[in-house]
C-alpha positions in Angstrom: 34.7 10.6 -16.3 35.0 9.4 -12.6 32.9 12.9 -11.0 30.4 12.5 -14.1 29.8 7.9 -12.6 29.9 9.6 -8.6 27.1 11.8 -9.0 24.7 9.3 -12.0 25.4 7.2 -8.9 24.2 8.8 -6.5 21.1 10.1 -8.5 17.8 8.5 -7.2 15.2 8.2 -9.3 11.1 8.6 -6.9 9.8 5.4 -6.0 12.8 3.5 -7.0 15.6 3.9 -5.1 19.4 4.4 -6.3 21.0 3.9 -9.6 23.2 1.4 -9.5 27.2 1.6 -12.4 28.8 -1.4 -12.4 32.4 0.6 -11.3 34.2 3.5 -12.2 35.2 3.7 -15.4 36.0 5.9 -18.6 33.2 4.4 -20.2 29.4 4.7 -19.7 28.8 1.4 -21.1 31.4 -0.5 -18.8 29.9 1.2 -15.4 26.0 0.2 -16.5 27.1 -3.3 -17.7 28.5 -6.9 -16.3 29.1 -9.9 -16.2 25.1 -11.0 -15.9 24.2 -8.8 -18.8 26.8 -9.2 -21.7 25.8 -11.6 -23.5 27.9 -13.5 -26.6 25.3 -14.5 -28.8 24.6 -16.8 -31.9 26.9 -16.2 -35.8 23.2 -16.2 -37.2 21.1 -13.3 -34.5 19.3 -11.4 -36.4 18.4 -8.2 -34.9 14.7 -9.6 -33.4 15.9 -12.4 -32.1 19.3 -10.8 -30.4 16.5 -7.7 -29.1 14.0 -10.2 -27.1 17.1 -12.3 -25.6 18.5 -9.0 -24.2 15.0 -8.8 -23.2 14.6 -12.2 -21.6 17.9 -11.6 -19.7 16.0 -9.5 -18.1 13.1 -10.1 -17.1 14.9 -13.6 -15.6 18.0 -11.1 -13.6 13.9 -8.9 -12.7 15.3 -5.5 -14.0 12.7 -5.7 -17.0 9.4 -6.1 -16.8 6.8 -7.1 -20.2 5.5 -3.8 -20.0 9.0 -2.5 -21.0 9.0 -5.7 -23.8 5.8 -4.4 -25.1 7.1 -0.4 -25.3 10.1 -1.4 -26.9 8.5 -3.0 -29.5 5.7 0.0 -30.2 8.4 2.3 -30.4 10.8 -0.1 -32.4 7.8 -0.4 -35.0 7.9 3.6 -35.4 11.2 3.7 -35.4 13.7 1.0 -35.3 17.1 2.3 -33.9 19.1 0.5 -35.5 22.2 2.8 -36.0 24.2 2.0 -38.8 24.4 -1.9 -40.5 26.5 -3.7 -37.3 25.2 -1.5 -34.1 21.9 -1.5 -32.7 20.7 0.9 -29.6 16.5 -0.1 -28.8 15.6 2.0 -26.0 12.7 2.5 -24.0 10.4 3.9 -21.3 7.8 1.6 -19.7 6.4 1.8 -15.9 6.9 0.3 -12.7 11.2 -0.7 -14.1 13.1 0.3 -10.1 15.6 2.4 -12.5 17.8 2.2 -15.4 18.9 -1.7 -17.3 21.2 -2.5 -19.5 22.2 -5.3 -21.4 24.2 -6.1 -24.9 24.5 -8.5 -27.2 27.1 -9.4 -28.9 27.3 -11.1 -33.1 31.4 -12.7 -33.3 31.5 -12.4 -37.4 34.5 -11.7 -39.5 36.4 -8.2 -40.4 35.5 -9.3 -43.9 31.5 -10.2 -42.6 28.6 -7.8 -42.9 26.4 -7.3 -40.6 25.5 -6.8 -37.1 27.3 -7.3 -34.3 26.4 -5.0 -31.5 23.1 -4.6 -29.0 22.6 -2.5 -26.3 19.6 -3.1 -25.2 18.2 0.3 -22.5 15.5 0.1 -20.1 14.3 3.4 -18.2 12.3 4.5 -15.9 9.4 6.9 -17.2 10.9 10.4 -18.1 8.6 11.6 -14.2 11.2 9.4 -12.7 14.4 9.6 -14.8 16.8 11.9 -15.9 17.8 11.9 -19.3 21.6 13.0 -19.7 22.6 9.5 -18.3 20.9 8.1 -22.1 22.7 11.1 -23.9 25.6 9.7 -23.0 25.4 6.5 -23.7 23.6 7.1 -27.2 26.4 10.1 -27.5 29.4 6.9 -27.1 27.0 4.3 -28.5 27.6 6.8 -31.8 31.8 7.0 -31.2 31.9 3.4 -31.4 30.2 2.7 -33.8 32.1 5.2 -36.2 35.1 3.1 -35.9 34.8 0.3 -37.3 37.8 -1.5 -35.8 36.4 -1.3 -32.4 33.2 -2.5 -33.9 34.9 -5.4 -35.2 36.8 -6.1 -31.7 33.7 -5.3 -29.7 31.3 -8.8 -32.4 34.8 -10.3 -31.4 34.8 -11.0 -27.5 33.1 -13.4 -25.5 32.7 -12.0 -21.4 32.4 -8.4 -20.2 35.5 -8.6 -18.4 37.3 -8.4 -22.7 34.8 -5.7 -22.6 36.3 -4.0 -19.7 39.6 -3.7 -21.5 39.3 -3.4 -24.8 37.0 -0.4 -23.5 39.7 1.4 -20.5 42.3 0.8 -23.6 39.8 2.2 -26.5 38.9 5.6 -23.5 42.1 5.8 -22.5 43.4 6.0 -26.1 41.2 8.4 -27.3 41.9 10.8 -23.9 45.3 10.9 -25.0 45.1 11.5 -28.6 43.5 14.3 -27.5 45.9 16.2 -25.5 
């Protein structure tokens, strides 16, 4: 995993420069986020509202642009990116992105309460400037996360990136040891 992160960090995008990962982690999701891009959303947040809040955060941080918002809305209209009732993975490509940009919103819910809990937003440069192995790796990790109801419930109750970091490190370590 560390080697993958080093290789991904060394990647250059034509016209955009290097991919910047937040640190060496067993979790790609953790590596692509930081304190500014992990948001605890209000309990009554809908998917559309959550995505809008995450895009707004990306705009504020100058990580995405309005072209991304438009591309994301167009893609969502064609095929919603809801993995299951609790996890959604909206993602799109757009012109003039400076590189891969991600944000995560968690919606706190009780263990037996139904509804969306996790929104993982990802913006990528156009295909000509982008190696889609990162998107595939992130998608794979989100699918695995979404299939673990206990982990999804735990993530939805977090209120900081640091908590997410430690939870995912513990989870990654436990699942790795379980395979050996």
